BADOSE-730039 format. One record per residue (C-alpha): residue number from 0; x, y, z; residue in one letter. Coordinates in nm, 2 decimals. Example, Ala and Ser with C-alpha at 12.3 -4.5 7.8 and 13.67 -1.06 7.14 Angstrom:
2
{pos->0 X->1.23 Y->-0.45 Z->0.78 code->a}
{pos->1 X->1.37 Y->-0.11 Z->0.71 code->s}
# end
This chain:
74
{pos->0 X->3.34 Y->9.18 Z->12.05 code->m}
{pos->1 X->3.37 Y->8.84 Z->11.89 code->a}
{pos->2 X->3.71 Y->8.68 Z->11.85 code->i}
{pos->3 X->3.76 Y->8.55 Z->11.49 code->v}
{pos->4 X->4.00 Y->8.26 Z->11.44 code->k}
{pos->5 X->4.21 Y->8.34 Z->11.14 code->t}
{pos->6 X->4.29 Y->8.07 Z->10.90 code->e}
{pos->7 X->4.56 Y->8.11 Z->10.63 code->y}
{pos->8 X->4.61 Y->7.95 Z->10.29 code->a}
{pos->9 X->4.94 Y->7.93 Z->10.11 code->k}
{pos->10 X->4.99 Y->8.17 Z->9.82 code->v}
{pos->11 X->5.08 Y->7.97 Z->9.51 code->e}
{pos->12 X->5.44 Y->8.04 Z->9.39 code->g}
{pos->13 X->5.54 Y->8.22 Z->9.72 code->h}
{pos->14 X->5.67 Y->8.01 Z->10.00 code->s}
{pos->15 X->5.66 Y->8.29 Z->10.26 code->s}
{pos->16 X->5.32 Y->8.44 Z->10.18 code->l}
{pos->17 X->4.99 Y->8.34 Z->10.32 code->l}
{pos->18 X->4.64 Y->8.46 Z->10.25 code->r}
{pos->19 X->4.41 Y->8.55 Z->10.54 code->d}
{pos->20 X->4.09 Y->8.36 Z->10.47 code->e}
{pos->21 X->3.88 Y->8.61 Z->10.66 code->h}
{pos->22 X->4.00 Y->8.94 Z->10.52 code->s}
{pos->23 X->4.16 Y->8.80 Z->10.20 code->t}
{pos->24 X->4.47 Y->9.00 Z->10.28 code->g}
{pos->25 X->4.82 Y->8.88 Z->10.21 code->i}
{pos->26 X->5.05 Y->8.81 Z->10.52 code->v}
{pos->27 X->5.42 Y->8.74 Z->10.51 code->s}
{pos->28 X->5.54 Y->8.45 Z->10.73 code->s}
{pos->29 X->5.91 Y->8.54 Z->10.68 code->d}
{pos->30 X->6.01 Y->8.64 Z->11.03 code->t}
{pos->31 X->6.37 Y->8.68 Z->10.94 code->n}
{pos->32 X->6.29 Y->8.95 Z->10.68 code->s}
{pos->33 X->6.06 Y->9.12 Z->10.93 code->y}
{pos->34 X->6.34 Y->9.13 Z->11.20 code->e}
{pos->35 X->6.58 Y->9.26 Z->10.94 code->l}
{pos->36 X->6.33 Y->9.53 Z->10.85 code->y}
{pos->37 X->6.29 Y->9.63 Z->11.21 code->k}
{pos->38 X->6.67 Y->9.66 Z->11.26 code->k}
{pos->39 X->6.71 Y->9.87 Z->10.94 code->r}
{pos->40 X->6.43 Y->10.10 Z->11.05 code->r}
{pos->41 X->6.59 Y->10.14 Z->11.39 code->e}
{pos->42 X->6.93 Y->10.21 Z->11.23 code->s}
{pos->43 X->6.77 Y->10.47 Z->11.00 code->f}
{pos->44 X->6.60 Y->10.64 Z->11.30 code->r}
{pos->45 X->6.93 Y->10.65 Z->11.49 code->n}
{pos->46 X->7.12 Y->10.79 Z->11.19 code->q}
{pos->47 X->6.85 Y->11.06 Z->11.14 code->k}
{pos->48 X->6.87 Y->11.15 Z->11.51 code->n}
{pos->49 X->7.25 Y->11.17 Z->11.49 code->e}
{pos->50 X->7.23 Y->11.39 Z->11.18 code->i}
{pos->51 X->6.99 Y->11.63 Z->11.36 code->n}
{pos->52 X->7.22 Y->11.64 Z->11.66 code->t}
{pos->53 X->7.51 Y->11.73 Z->11.44 code->l}
{pos->54 X->7.31 Y->12.00 Z->11.26 code->k}
{pos->55 X->7.22 Y->12.15 Z->11.60 code->n}
{pos->56 X->7.59 Y->12.14 Z->11.71 code->e}
{pos->57 X->7.70 Y->12.31 Z->11.39 code->i}
{pos->58 X->7.44 Y->12.58 Z->11.45 code->g}
{pos->59 X->7.58 Y->12.64 Z->11.80 code->e}
{pos->60 X->7.94 Y->12.66 Z->11.66 code->i}
{pos->61 X->7.83 Y->12.91 Z->11.40 code->k}
{pos->62 X->7.67 Y->13.12 Z->11.67 code->e}
{pos->63 X->7.98 Y->13.11 Z->11.89 code->l}
{pos->64 X->8.20 Y->13.21 Z->11.59 code->l}
{pos->65 X->7.97 Y->13.51 Z->11.51 code->h}
{pos->66 X->7.99 Y->13.61 Z->11.88 code->t}
{pos->67 X->8.37 Y->13.58 Z->11.87 code->l}
{pos->68 X->8.41 Y->13.77 Z->11.55 code->i}
{pos->69 X->8.19 Y->14.05 Z->11.69 code->e}
{pos->70 X->8.41 Y->14.07 Z->12.01 code->k}
{pos->71 X->8.73 Y->14.08 Z->11.80 code->v}
{pos->72 X->8.60 Y->14.34 Z->11.56 code->n}
{pos->73 X->8.47 Y->14.55 Z->11.85 code->g}
# end
């Protein structure tokens, strides 16, 4: 497998965008925005996990209430 050295050209009118000369794809050089994106993505995943945990706990509470009501009503 050959290693291809990638060269980039600046995209006119966009200070943080570069064009990959080999693939002609656009690449962002804004590392601060990328780090912010990763933090937001991780925060979203954590919130999603917390919501799922709360849903499971509510389900368990509902089951316990049903069991308690059945025992009280005999």
